[in-house]
VOKE-836307 format. One record per residue (C-alpha): residue in three letters; y, z, x. Coordinates in steps of 0.02 Angstrom, whole numbers, padded with zeros to 5 digits, always signed. Last residue first. Example, Ala and Ser with C-alpha at 12.3 -4.5 7.8 and 13.67 -1.06 7.14 Angstrom:
<nuros>
Ser-00053+00357+00684Ala-00225+00390+00615
</nuros>
This chain:
<nuros>
Arg+00815-01191+00076Asp+00847-01350+00176Tyr+00845-01310+00362Ile+00729-01452+00411Glu+00823-01581+00311Leu+00738-01676+00171Leu+00807-01838+00100Gly+00771-01907-00073Val+00684-02026-00193Val+00651-02179-00084Ser+00520-02292-00163Glu+00348-02291-00082Ser+00263-02321-00250Asp+00189-02146-00251Asn+00357-02067-00212Val+00461-02064-00052Val+00560-01934+00046Val+00648-01986+00206Leu+00629-01848+00335Leu+00761-01756+00435Thr+00774-01636+00582Ile+00656-01714+00706Lys+00559-01636+00849Glu+00392-01712+00797Asp+00305-01543+00793Ile+00454-01456+00712Met+00474-01592+00582Arg+00287-01588+00544Glu+00284-01400+00526Glu+00431-01408+00406Ala+00346-01540+00299Glu+00184-01441+00292Val+00277-01283+00238Ile+00369-01384+00106Met+00208-01435+00020Val+00190-01624+00002Asp+00229-01688-00174Gln+00383-01791-00123His+00285-01893+00002Ile+00352-01898+00180Thr+00440-02032+00279Lys+00481-02064+00461Pro+00593-02216+00481Thr+00513-02373+00555Ala+00653-02502+00568Thr+00773-02397+00668Met+00940-02474+00626Leu+01058-02570+00739Asp+01026-02756+00711Ser+00986-02737+00524Met+01143-02630+00511Pro+01250-02784+00536Lys+01358-02797+00694Ser+01545-02800+00665Met+01579-02630+00742Ile+01475-02670+00897Asn+01585-02810+00962Glu+01488-02802+01123Gly+01548-02789+01304Lys+01506-02607+01321Lys+01372-02501+01238Leu+01425-02319+01220Leu+01470-02346+01036Ala+01289-02390+00997Arg+01222-02230+01076Arg+01343-02125+00976Leu+01297-02215+00815Asp+01110-02196+00846Gly+01137-02010+00865Asp+01235-02010+00702Thr+01081-02083+00621Phe+01032-02256+00561Ile+00875-02280+00457Gly+00772-02431+00409Glu+00701-02540+00274Ile+00672-02410+00137Arg+00636-02483-00034Asp+00748-02430-00179Asn+00844-02595-00190Asp+00827-02659-00012Gln+00877-02505+00086Ile+00960-02451+00247Leu+00974-02263+00241Val+01126-02192+00328Val+01125-02027+00422Gly+01232-01883+00481Met+01208-01786+00320Arg+01387-01783+00258Gly+01355-01931+00140Ala+01538-01982+00140Thr+01540-01994+00329Met+01381-02097+00334Val+01447-02217+00203Ser+01610-02235+00299Ile+01512-02269+00459Ala+01416-02404+00364Glu+01578-02501+00338Ser+01618-02522+00522Leu+01433-02543+00560Pro+01426-02704+00461Met+01326-02711+00298Asp+01188-02842+00305Ala+01044-02719+00291Pro+01108-02646+00129Cys+01180-02468+00122Thr+01125-02294+00074Pro+01197-02119+00090Leu+01107-02024-00051Asn+01219-01976-00196Glu+01094-01854-00273Lys+00917-01826-00212His+00930-01698-00072Met+00756-01623-00054Leu+00713-01443-00098Asp+00596-01451-00249Lys+00537-01627-00207Val+00468-01564-00042Arg+00354-01442-00131Thr+00369-01254-00153Leu+00213-01155-00198Leu+00134-01104-00034Lys+00285-01084+00077Arg+00400-01017-00058Gly+00270-00895-00120Leu+00244-00833+00057Ser+00431-00808+00079Gly+00443-00709-00081Gly+00503-00763-00253Pro+00339-00836-00313His+00241-00678-00269Phe+00103-00671-00401Arg+00060-00855-00382Ala+00076-00832-00193Phe-00073-00716-00190Asp-00181-00847-00274Gln-00125-00978-00148Pro-00165-00856-00008Gln-00345-00847-00073Phe-00442-00717-00173Asp-00627-00749-00143Arg-00664-00632-00290Cys-00775-00517-00188Glu-00655-00532-00041Met-00506-00485-00147Leu-00603-00340-00223Ala-00645-00274-00050Val-00463-00289+00000Ala-00400-00196-00154Leu-00528-00057-00137Ala-00489-00034+00048Asp-00303-00029+00008Gly-00331+00108-00121Val-00441+00203+00002Ala-00301+00190+00131Ala-00171+00254+00008Thr-00278+00406-00031Leu-00314+00433+00153Thr-00127+00436+00192Thr-00099+00552+00045Ser-00226+00674+00117Thr-00148+00667+00289Thr+00022+00713+00219Pro+00017+00824+00066Ala+00128+00970+00118Leu+00029+01131+00145Asn-00059+01140+00312Asn+00089+01240+00380Pro+00111+01118+00525Cys+00098+00973+00398Ala-00030+00850+00466Glu-00145+00912+00329Arg-00310+00992+00375Asp-00495+00956+00385Val-00473+00813+00261Ala-00570+00771+00103Ile-00546+00595+00036Asn-00708+00584-00064Leu-00722+00438-00185Phe-00812+00495-00343Cys-00891+00380-00472Gln-00947+00415-00650Cys-00811+00546-00670His-00834+00723-00736Thr-00900+00803-00577Ala-00761+00738-00465Leu-00623+00790-00585Thr-00687+00967-00612Ser-00706+00993-00426Ser-00871+01009-00334Pro-00844+00850-00231Asn-00674+00915-00173Gly-00551+00794-00091Ala-00515+00680-00237Ile-00513+00497-00291Ala-00603+00491-00457Ile-00669+00337-00547Leu-00689+00338-00736Pro-00768+00211-00855Asn-00679+00220-01023Gly-00781+00283-01171Phe-00631+00330-01278Asn-00707+00502-01306Ser-00726+00524-01117Leu-00545+00473-01092Ser-00490+00600-01222Pro-00593+00740-01145Leu-00536+00696-00967Leu-00348+00693-01000Arg-00333+00882-00976Ile-00393+00862-00798Val-00248+00749-00746Glu-00105+00860-00804Glu-00196+01015-00739Thr-00228+00953-00562Glu-00403+01018-00523Gly-00478+00883-00413Ser-00387+00962-00268Tyr-00335+00792-00202Ser-00300+00723-00374Ile-00312+00539-00418Leu-00390+00465-00575Leu-00437+00280-00583Val-00463+00229-00764Leu-00560+00073-00815Asp-00501-00023-00968Glu-00619-00097-01098Gln-00580+00039-01226Gln-00393+00010-01217Ile-00269+00129-01139Met-00086+00112-01190Gly-00115+00232-01335Leu-00141+00367-01204Asp+00048+00351-01190Gly+00073+00477-01329His+00112+00646-01253Phe-00040+00670-01142Ala-00011+00499-01065Glu+00170+00545-01025Gly+00109+00693-00924Pro-00028+00591-00841His+00093+00454-00785Leu+00007+00286-00807Phe+00010+00157-00668Phe-00038-00024-00700Ser-00177-00143-00655Pro-00241-00320-00674Thr-00347-00350-00517Gly-00300-00514-00431Thr-00210-00458-00274Ser-00037-00420-00342Ala-00105-00305-00478Leu-00215-00209-00356Thr-00070-00181-00237Ala+00046-00123-00376Ala-00085-00003-00446Ile-00116+00069-00272Lys+00070+00092-00242Lys+00092+00180-00408Gly-00057+00291-00365Ile+00025+00341-00202Leu+00172+00407-00301Gly+00054+00488-00425Ser-00042+00575-00287Lys+00125+00642-00223Gly+00158+00718-00394Met+00027+00679-00527Gly-00101+00540-00535Cys-00161+00399-00648Val-00211+00221-00608Ile-00261+00107-00751Val-00373-00036-00697Arg-00366-00168-00832Gly-00492-00239-00953Thr-00653-00337-00934Thr-00725-00210-00814Ala-00871-00268-00708Leu-00770-00302-00550Ile-00694-00128-00562Met-00865-00047-00580Lys-00934-00151-00437Val-00793-00093-00323Ala-00820+00089-00371Gln-01008+00075-00342Ser-00978+00001-00169Phe-00867+00150-00131Glu-00997+00272-00194Asn-01118+00185-00075Ser-01038+00285+00064Ile-00887+00294+00180Arg-00925+00429+00309Gln-00873+00335+00465Ser-00718+00258+00388Leu-00661+00427+00325Gly-00680+00502+00498Thr-00579+00361+00574Leu-00443+00386+00444Ala-00439+00573+00480Lys-00429+00540+00666Ala-00281+00422+00639Gln-00195+00549+00527Thr-00206+00687+00655Asp-00156+00569+00795Leu-00003+00514+00698Thr+00052+00691+00661Ile+00018+00749+00839Arg+00112+00601+00910Ala+00263+00633+00799Ser+00268+00817+00849Asp+00255+00771+01033Leu+00401+00651+01010Ile+00507+00790+00935Ala+00458+00909+01075Asp+00500+00780+01208Asp+00670+00748+01129Ser+00705+00934+01136Leu+00703+01043+00982Arg+00846+01168+00962Leu+00948+01047+00856Ala+00812+01047+00725Gln+00827+01235+00704Ser+01013+01218+00674Ser+00978+01087+00540Pro+00854+01203+00456Asn+00987+01342+00445Met+00909+01505+00501
</nuros>
């Protein structure tokens, strides 16, 4: 029967039941693993902390795919790591392994040929070895200094064949190792951001006001300039604001909101008034070295959309808008 035809015979309820069974199976397996976690895990963490080299993760097939994720997670959380394909390793890439490196070998059966045949070479090199497997009596488990047991009662696959629950536990153990290592090293958000400079977290924790502020052709005018001329400065600046300055010192600020309110006043020759009579004399400023996340939080809290940026000598060096990116 065509698999797509079979799928069409399942009701929505049956499909949802299948999903619930899969998720429940994996959840129970994770709970069971949590309850039986042993000192072997502590040993693995201490071995990784003690190594002066890198953690090299090696696995075949689905285990290899999970291994790539584990290596990436370790590398981004302070543990130098990379993935090595066991087949490529056997054909020359063993040269990538240095004596001070630790090797993390993954095979649920513990008998994967491509992984097992690396053991003699790794033993000769003297690398510390950690195994993630589901059989404590397997070749892999018995030839590594540390064994992390991910045995499952059955896979979520209805035929108990496709690696499903076992790969979930493998990934979970990798995450548990990474988190424990982070805590041992007191790995902070700033450390994480150093390895993710292009992401949103990196931007928040590494970007400063001076990196995003407007600093060219700022709309400025002297305090004695009449409003009629200051409007032209505001228009040219395209930021809805004029900075009233004495040289590079801020004296006041005049926004498009201030302009609207001034124009509503009757009986005054408002256009000829100097900016000193119309400006807000206490503009909100921020130092150029403040982190952008702090600046954004301040603007949100104070319900403003713009800050005047100053340097150590309180000279104006830029303007920051809340939606600057």
